[in-house]
N, C-alpha and C positions, 0 to 999 in steps of 0.2 A: 978499527976506524969508527969515529963518532958519527952518529946520524945527525945531520944538520937540517934536512928537509924531508917532508912527507910528500911523496910523488902524487901527481894527478890521478884521481880515481882509484888509488891503490887499495882502498877498503870499501869502495862503493858497493852497495847492496849486500854487505856482509850481514849475516843473520846470527852471528855468534858473539860479537863484541858487545859487552855490557858496560865496560868502564875503560877509559883511556887516560894514562898519565904520561906526559912527555918529560924527558929529562932536559937538563939545562942546555944541552947542545943544540936542540931543535929551535931553528929560527924562522922556518917557513913551512906553511901548510898549503899544499897544492889544491887546484880547482877540483871540487867535488870529491875530495879525498875520502870523506866519510858519508857522502850522500846516501840516503835511504838505508842507513844502518838501523834496522827496525827495533833492536833491543838495546841500543846505546842509551844509558841513563846519566852518565857522569863523564865530564871532561875536565882534566886538570892540565891547563896549558903551561908550557915552559915559561919561566920568568924572563926568558930572553927572546921570546917570539917577537918578530918585527913585522911580519906580513902574513895575512891569511887570504887566499884567493877565493874567487867567486864560488858560491854554493858549497863551501867546504863541509857544512853540517846540515845541508838542506834535507828536510823531511826525516829527520831523526825524531820521530814523533813521541818517543818515550823520554827524551832528554829532559832532565829536570834541573841540573846544576851546571853552570858555566861561569867561571871567574876569569875575566880578561885582564891580563897584566898591563902595567903602565908602559911596558916596553913596546907595545904594539904601535906602529906608525902608519900602517896602511892595511885596509881590508876591502874586500870586494863586495859584490852584489849578492843579495839573498843568502847570506851566511846561515841564517837560522829560519829561513822561510819554511813554514809548516811544522816547526818545533812547538807543538801546541802546549806543552807542559812547562816551558820555561816561565818563571815568575819574575825574574829580574835580569836585565842585561845592561851593563854599564861599560861603555868604551872610554878610553882616555880622552878627556876633553881637548887636549892639545895634539892629538894625532894629526897626521898630514893629509890623509885621504880616507874617505869612506864612501864607497860607491852605492848609490841608491839606498833603499831601506833594507837593512840587514835582517829585519825581523818581521816582515810582512806576514800576516796571518798567524802570528803567535797568539792564539785566542785567550790564553790565561795570563799573559804578560801584565804585570802590575806596575813595574817601575822601569823607566827607560830614559836614556839621554840622547841628545843631538850634539855631537862634538862641534867645536868652533869652525871646523873646515867645511861644514855643510851649510848651504844657504836655502835651497829649495826644499822645504819640508812638506810640500803639498800633499803627499800621499803616505806619509810615514806612519800614520795611525789607523789606516784602513785595515779592517779585519782584526782590530785589537780592542774589543768592546769593554775590556776590564781594566784599562789603564787608570791608575790612581795617582801616579806621580811622574812628572817629566822634568828634566833639566835641559834648558835650551841654550845653545851656544850663541856666541856674539854675532855670527853672520846669518842667523836664521832670518828669513824674510817673508814667509808666506804660510798662512794656515787657513785653508778653505773650511767651510762648515763640515765638521767631522763628528762622529759619535764619541763624545767624551763625557757621557752622563755620569760616570763614576769618578771623574777627575776631581781630586781634592787639593793637590799641590802642583804648582807650575813655577819653576824658578827661571826667570829670564836674566840672561847675562847683560842684555841691553834693554833698558826700560823706556827709553825715549825714542821718538820718531815713528811710532806706530800709527797706522791709519786703518780704517775699515771701509768696505764698500759692499753693495749687494752682489755685484758681479763685475767682471772686468770690462763690460760694455756700459756700465753705469758711470756717468761722469761725476756723480756726487760722492765725494770722499769725506769721511768724518775723522777728524783728529781724535786720537785716543790719549787721554791724559796719562802722564807718567805715573800718577798716583794709583792707577789701576793695576800696576805691576810691582808695587813696593814690597808686597809680601807674597809668598807662594799661594796663600789662600785667596788673596784678592785676584791674583793673576789667573788662577784656575776658574774662579767665578766669571772673570771677564771672557775667557775663552769659551766657556759653556754658554754664556748669554749670547755672544756673537754667533755661535753655531746654531743656537735655538732660533735666532732671528734670520738665519740663512746668510750671514755676512762673512766675508773673508777678511781676516786680519793680515795686514801686510806692512812691510817697511821698504820704501823705495831703495833700490840697489842697482848699481851700474854693472855688476857682474853676478853671474849665477854659478856657484861652484858645486854643480851637481852633475854626475855622470851615471849612466845606467850600467856600465860594464867596465871592469877594471882588469887589464891583462897583466898579471904579476909574473907571468912565465918568461917574459923577455929579459 
């Protein structure tokens, strides 16, 4: 019988696993399935993975390589929280759901993206001081002043309609010209300057597609 799912917490706290490769039959990884696997360095996901639950790889501190397939449509909160050695993490831009920031406190992360399904990006880069490149989906709507001093490239899917303000209690809004986002280099400079000035970049939105927790077990 083929294995189609990795159960909840099945390898949690395992001190022997160093590498994991899933066969094509695996479509689901359960909550905290590999959490705290101290010696796990590499994960090769199935080409048919469709969902990964909350904290699946949380605190795998030696994890260095993870390639996420285009088949993924839903993923939970804190997937890679505490995975300090990951350098790049790219999700499918057109996935349906991504709960919270999947890579908070990935200290060495250099390249990351925000899929189209996410709007509230307010805390996505906290604890990631080495970010150099970000790809920003079409529903992104808010960037408070964050530590982005190493940022060199920022690709915005939507370049118009952005504003800035000192804080949400300040009635003075400033329109940001679309020309500031025409190239990844210009966009990165714009984000860095606004952060330096203590200003929040935002785009008015009627809906906020952001959740802190995703229950994929139902």
